[in-house]
matplotlib code that plots the C-alpha trace (Angstrom):
import matplotlib.pyplot as plt

x = [102.3, 101.0, 103.2, 102.1, 104.3, 103.1, 104.8, 102.9, 100.3, 99.5, 99.8, 96.8, 97.4, 95.4, 96.9, 94.8, 95.7, 92.1, 91.4, 94.7, 93.7, 90.4, 92.2, 94.5, 91.5, 89.8, 92.9, 92.8, 95.5, 95.4, 96.9, 99.2, 100.8, 100.7, 103.4, 103.3, 106.4, 106.8, 109.2, 109.6, 110.4, 110.8, 114.2, 115.6, 116.8, 114.5, 111.5, 111.3, 115.0, 117.4, 116.4, 112.7, 113.5, 115.4, 112.3, 110.0, 112.3, 112.2, 108.4, 108.2, 110.4, 108.4, 105.0, 106.3, 104.8, 104.8, 105.0, 104.9, 102.4, 103.0, 100.2, 102.0, 103.5, 107.0, 109.6, 111.0, 114.4, 112.8, 110.7, 113.7, 115.9, 113.2, 112.7, 116.5, 116.5, 113.4, 113.8, 110.1, 108.0, 107.1, 104.1, 102.7, 99.1, 99.0, 100.0, 97.4, 94.6, 95.7, 95.6, 92.1, 91.0, 92.6, 90.6, 87.3, 87.2, 84.5, 83.7, 86.0, 86.3, 87.1, 89.8, 91.4, 91.4, 93.0, 95.6, 96.6, 97.0, 99.1, 101.3, 102.0, 102.8, 105.1, 106.9, 108.4, 109.7, 112.0, 115.1, 117.2, 115.2, 115.7, 118.8, 117.4, 117.5, 121.3, 123.0, 123.5, 126.7, 126.8, 129.2, 130.3, 133.3, 134.4, 133.0, 132.3, 130.2, 127.1, 123.8, 120.4, 119.7, 116.7, 115.4, 115.2, 113.4, 110.9, 110.4, 109.8, 107.3, 105.4, 105.4, 104.0, 101.3, 100.4, 99.8, 97.7, 95.5, 95.1, 93.9, 91.3, 90.2, 89.7, 87.4, 85.4, 85.3, 83.9, 81.2, 80.3, 80.1, 77.7, 75.5, 75.5, 74.6, 71.7, 70.5, 70.8, 68.7, 66.1, 65.9, 66.6, 67.7, 71.0, 71.9, 75.2, 75.9, 79.3, 81.0, 83.7, 84.2, 81.9, 79.5, 76.7, 76.2, 75.4, 73.0, 71.2, 71.3, 69.6, 67.0, 66.0, 65.8, 65.2, 68.3, 70.7, 74.0, 76.7, 76.9, 79.0, 80.4, 83.9, 86.1, 85.7, 82.9, 81.9, 84.2, 82.0, 79.4, 75.8, 73.0, 69.3, 66.0, 64.4, 60.7, 59.7, 55.9, 56.0, 57.7, 55.5, 58.5, 61.9, 65.5, 68.8, 70.6, 74.3, 76.4, 80.1, 83.4, 84.0, 86.7, 89.3, 91.9, 95.1, 93.5, 96.5, 96.4, 97.1, 93.9, 91.9, 93.4, 92.7, 89.1, 88.4, 85.9, 84.0, 84.3, 83.0, 79.6, 79.8, 81.3, 78.4, 75.6, 72.8, 72.8, 75.2, 74.0, 77.0, 76.6, 78.2, 78.6, 76.7, 78.2, 81.8, 84.0, 85.9, 82.7, 84.1, 87.4, 85.7, 83.4, 86.4, 88.2, 85.3, 85.0, 88.7, 88.4, 85.2, 87.2, 90.0, 87.6, 85.8, 82.5, 82.7, 80.0, 77.4, 74.4, 74.5, 72.2, 74.1, 72.8, 73.8, 73.4, 73.6, 71.1, 70.5, 74.1, 73.7, 73.0, 71.2, 68.9, 68.7, 65.8, 64.6, 65.3, 65.8, 67.3, 69.7, 73.4, 76.2, 78.4, 80.7, 80.5, 77.3, 76.5, 73.6, 72.5, 69.8, 70.7, 68.7, 69.3, 68.6, 69.1, 69.4, 69.3, 66.0, 64.4, 64.1, 64.3, 64.0, 60.6, 62.2, 65.1, 62.7, 60.8, 64.1, 65.0, 61.7, 62.0, 65.6, 64.5, 61.5, 61.5, 61.3, 64.7, 66.2, 66.1, 66.9, 63.7, 63.3, 63.1, 63.0, 66.1, 64.1, 62.9, 66.3, 68.0, 70.6, 73.2, 73.1, 75.9, 73.8, 70.3, 70.6, 69.7, 66.2, 66.5, 69.1, 68.0, 68.3, 71.8, 71.9, 73.0, 75.9, 75.8, 72.1, 73.1, 76.1, 77.9, 79.0, 82.6]
y = [226.3, 227.4, 227.7, 228.3, 228.7, 227.8, 230.0, 228.5, 230.0, 233.7, 233.7, 233.2, 230.1, 227.9, 224.4, 223.4, 226.5, 226.3, 230.0, 230.8, 228.3, 230.2, 233.5, 232.1, 230.7, 234.1, 235.7, 233.2, 230.8, 227.0, 225.3, 222.4, 221.7, 222.8, 222.7, 223.6, 224.5, 225.0, 227.5, 229.4, 232.6, 233.7, 233.3, 236.8, 235.8, 233.1, 233.3, 229.4, 228.7, 227.2, 223.6, 224.2, 226.5, 223.7, 221.4, 224.0, 224.3, 220.6, 220.6, 223.6, 221.7, 218.4, 220.1, 222.6, 225.4, 228.9, 230.6, 230.3, 232.1, 232.5, 232.7, 235.3, 238.7, 238.7, 241.5, 242.9, 241.2, 237.9, 238.0, 238.9, 236.2, 233.5, 234.4, 234.0, 230.7, 229.2, 230.5, 231.5, 234.5, 234.7, 236.5, 236.8, 237.0, 240.8, 240.9, 238.2, 240.2, 243.3, 241.5, 240.3, 243.8, 245.3, 242.8, 243.3, 247.1, 248.6, 252.1, 255.1, 255.2, 251.5, 251.7, 254.7, 252.8, 249.8, 251.8, 253.6, 250.3, 248.8, 251.9, 251.8, 248.1, 248.5, 251.5, 249.2, 246.7, 249.0, 247.4, 247.1, 244.1, 244.8, 245.7, 249.0, 250.2, 250.2, 253.6, 255.6, 257.4, 261.1, 263.7, 264.9, 263.3, 261.5, 259.1, 261.8, 261.4, 259.2, 260.5, 260.0, 256.4, 255.0, 253.5, 257.1, 258.3, 255.4, 256.0, 259.8, 259.1, 256.6, 259.1, 261.8, 259.4, 258.4, 262.1, 262.5, 259.5, 260.5, 263.9, 262.4, 260.0, 262.9, 264.5, 261.2, 261.0, 264.5, 263.6, 260.5, 262.6, 265.0, 262.1, 260.7, 264.1, 264.3, 260.9, 262.0, 265.1, 263.0, 261.0, 257.8, 254.9, 253.6, 249.9, 248.5, 244.8, 243.7, 240.3, 238.0, 237.7, 235.2, 235.1, 235.9, 239.7, 240.6, 237.7, 238.8, 242.4, 241.4, 239.2, 242.1, 245.0, 243.0, 244.5, 243.0, 243.7, 241.3, 238.2, 235.0, 232.2, 233.6, 235.7, 239.5, 239.3, 242.8, 245.8, 248.8, 250.1, 249.9, 251.7, 251.0, 251.8, 248.9, 249.1, 247.5, 246.9, 246.6, 250.0, 251.6, 253.2, 252.7, 252.4, 252.8, 249.5, 249.5, 246.5, 246.9, 245.2, 241.9, 241.4, 238.6, 237.3, 239.3, 242.0, 244.3, 247.4, 249.6, 248.2, 249.1, 252.6, 252.8, 251.6, 254.1, 256.0, 252.8, 251.4, 254.8, 253.6, 251.0, 253.4, 255.9, 253.4, 253.2, 249.4, 246.7, 243.4, 241.2, 238.4, 235.1, 232.0, 229.4, 226.5, 227.5, 225.4, 228.6, 230.5, 231.9, 232.9, 234.7, 236.5, 237.6, 238.9, 241.1, 242.4, 243.3, 245.3, 247.0, 248.1, 249.4, 251.7, 252.8, 250.9, 248.4, 250.2, 250.4, 248.1, 244.8, 242.0, 238.7, 237.2, 233.5, 233.0, 229.8, 227.9, 225.7, 224.3, 223.4, 219.7, 220.3, 223.3, 225.5, 225.1, 228.7, 231.0, 234.0, 234.3, 236.4, 235.8, 237.3, 239.2, 240.3, 239.7, 241.4, 242.7, 240.8, 241.1, 239.4, 236.6, 235.3, 232.3, 232.8, 231.4, 234.4, 231.9, 230.3, 233.2, 231.4, 233.6, 236.8, 237.6, 237.3, 239.5, 242.2, 242.2, 242.8, 245.6, 247.2, 247.0, 248.4, 251.4, 252.1, 254.3, 251.2, 249.8, 246.4, 245.2, 241.8, 240.0, 240.2, 236.7, 235.2, 233.3, 230.0, 230.5, 231.6, 228.6, 230.8, 229.6, 230.5, 233.0, 235.0, 234.4, 237.6, 239.6, 238.7, 240.9, 238.8, 237.1, 233.5, 232.4, 231.5, 228.1, 228.7, 225.0, 224.9, 223.6, 221.7, 223.3, 221.1, 220.2]
z = [-47.9, -44.4, -41.3, -37.8, -34.7, -31.2, -28.6, -25.7, -23.4, -23.7, -27.5, -29.9, -32.0, -34.3, -34.3, -37.4, -39.4, -40.7, -40.5, -42.3, -45.0, -45.4, -45.6, -48.3, -50.2, -49.9, -51.5, -54.4, -53.1, -52.8, -49.8, -50.6, -47.2, -43.6, -40.9, -37.2, -35.2, -31.4, -29.9, -26.7, -28.6, -32.2, -33.8, -34.6, -38.1, -39.4, -37.0, -36.8, -36.5, -39.1, -38.5, -39.0, -42.0, -43.7, -43.0, -44.6, -47.6, -48.2, -48.0, -50.4, -52.9, -52.5, -53.0, -55.5, -53.5, -55.0, -51.7, -47.9, -45.6, -41.8, -39.4, -37.3, -38.1, -39.4, -39.1, -42.3, -41.7, -40.9, -44.1, -46.2, -44.6, -45.1, -48.7, -49.3, -47.4, -48.9, -52.4, -52.7, -51.7, -48.0, -46.6, -43.1, -41.8, -42.0, -45.7, -46.5, -44.8, -46.6, -49.9, -49.3, -48.2, -51.4, -53.5, -51.7, -51.2, -53.5, -52.2, -52.5, -48.7, -48.5, -51.2, -49.4, -46.1, -47.6, -49.4, -46.2, -44.4, -47.2, -47.5, -43.7, -44.0, -47.0, -45.5, -42.8, -45.3, -47.4, -46.0, -49.2, -50.3, -54.0, -56.0, -57.2, -53.6, -53.5, -52.8, -56.0, -56.9, -57.4, -58.8, -62.3, -64.0, -60.9, -58.4, -55.8, -52.7, -52.4, -53.8, -52.2, -51.8, -53.8, -50.6, -49.1, -52.3, -52.0, -48.3, -48.9, -51.7, -49.5, -46.7, -48.9, -50.2, -46.7, -45.8, -48.9, -48.2, -44.5, -45.5, -47.9, -45.2, -42.8, -45.3, -45.6, -41.8, -41.6, -44.2, -42.2, -39.0, -40.8, -41.9, -38.3, -36.9, -39.4, -38.2, -34.6, -35.3, -36.9, -33.7, -35.5, -33.2, -34.6, -34.6, -35.9, -36.8, -35.5, -35.2, -36.3, -40.1, -41.8, -38.8, -41.2, -40.6, -44.2, -44.5, -41.4, -42.6, -45.9, -44.0, -41.7, -44.2, -47.4, -48.9, -51.5, -49.8, -51.0, -48.8, -49.2, -47.2, -47.1, -44.9, -45.3, -47.9, -46.8, -46.2, -46.8, -44.4, -45.6, -43.7, -44.3, -42.5, -40.7, -39.9, -36.6, -36.3, -32.5, -32.3, -34.9, -36.5, -38.1, -36.9, -38.8, -39.2, -40.4, -41.6, -40.8, -41.6, -39.8, -37.1, -37.0, -34.6, -34.7, -36.9, -37.8, -35.6, -38.7, -40.3, -37.2, -37.5, -41.2, -40.8, -38.0, -40.2, -40.9, -37.3, -36.0, -37.1, -34.4, -31.8, -32.4, -32.4, -29.8, -29.9, -31.2, -32.6, -31.9, -34.4, -33.4, -35.5, -33.3, -35.3, -34.8, -32.4, -31.6, -30.6, -27.3, -28.7, -31.6, -29.1, -27.0, -30.1, -31.1, -27.6, -27.7, -30.9, -29.6, -26.5, -28.8, -30.7, -27.5, -28.1, -25.2, -23.1, -25.9, -25.1, -27.0, -28.1, -28.7, -31.9, -32.3, -36.0, -38.3, -36.1, -39.2, -38.8, -35.1, -34.5, -31.1, -31.0, -27.9, -25.4, -26.1, -29.0, -26.6, -23.1, -21.1, -20.8, -18.6, -21.0, -18.2, -14.5, -13.4, -16.9, -18.5, -22.1, -24.2, -26.4, -29.4, -31.6, -35.3, -38.8, -41.1, -44.0, -43.0, -41.2, -37.8, -34.7, -36.6, -35.0, -31.6, -32.7, -34.1, -30.8, -28.8, -31.3, -30.8, -27.0, -27.1, -29.3, -27.0, -24.0, -21.8, -23.1, -22.5, -18.9, -17.5, -16.3, -12.5, -11.0, -7.5, -6.3, -6.3, -9.9, -11.1, -9.5, -7.8, -5.4, -1.7, -2.2, -4.7, -3.3, -1.2, -4.3, -5.4, -8.5, -10.3, -13.5, -14.2, -15.0, -18.7, -19.9, -22.3, -23.3, -24.1, -27.5, -29.0, -31.9, -34.8, -34.5]

ax = plt.figure().add_subplot(projection="3d")
ax.plot(x, y, z, "-o")
ax.set_aspect("equal")
plt.show()
């Protein structure tokens, strides 16, 4: 059973819980019911309050649900109280994402990163949740003073494991750094694919480099970074193209920290291909979330090309496959519409990549104010490019 809580403006919220349902499906669960609550602030004990908790319990019993998943992060105490109240296991969005990552990690580095994030998550939830965590008795022949609590033993063991995994990840990070320096010395132009999960990054990666990286219509199909050489005929040479892990709304901060070694590929790139699902009704929100994570890892200033993928799922095609769009006020970037599945728009994308990797670089086309259709307020600068039409197509809804 899925539960979402709307705390009003200023908080990210999916009223349909569709993304949470996709996450649950990716983890191997089946959604039997959904419920949305509205509150001004979380309840300290039960997150949703006692009345709504009773309502959820009735629905759990009616649908015979095996568990409840909340779309927001729960505190350890809230999770424990809800499990006691509802009588079934309770998980939050963070735990669900960690579960998916644990299932999908294939490489040694990916498994280490997921283990670190899960250990850091579990460490905060050792709050006497199980009977074996009760304080033990010490002494010989009499009751004596209290011995070391099992909870303290568990916490120390987890702390030691976290240190060990961090040390191994540091070694991996140094190895990746050595590989990146080698590519820098070779003069290879580095391009990284970034974007919201399930935007089609791996499918686009395979279409461009003729690779066989795993791609599927599911959230977080790819966790491990893959780098291949991409030959660009217009450039007369090759560039290094890397596929990276996808981003998602409310991506746990500990996961961002754990995947620092992988995300460093994006932070050290010469160009980012920001892949956007052109058919998504939440297109702008997903773009904003990716930009937020890029800023968090220090990659917000790296040049971008916006790649609007899944053109085959859009009911009204754009007027042009390539144009320029204002990413931030005063910052214009090229945008190209593609269908990685059908191969449409890939020639335009390769042309942009060749231009970006050349000495000329990507520059907005200079246009006259009349041709650009500028307002009188901006007509003083004849060098401004044409304002893009963000609604040149209508996504499927």
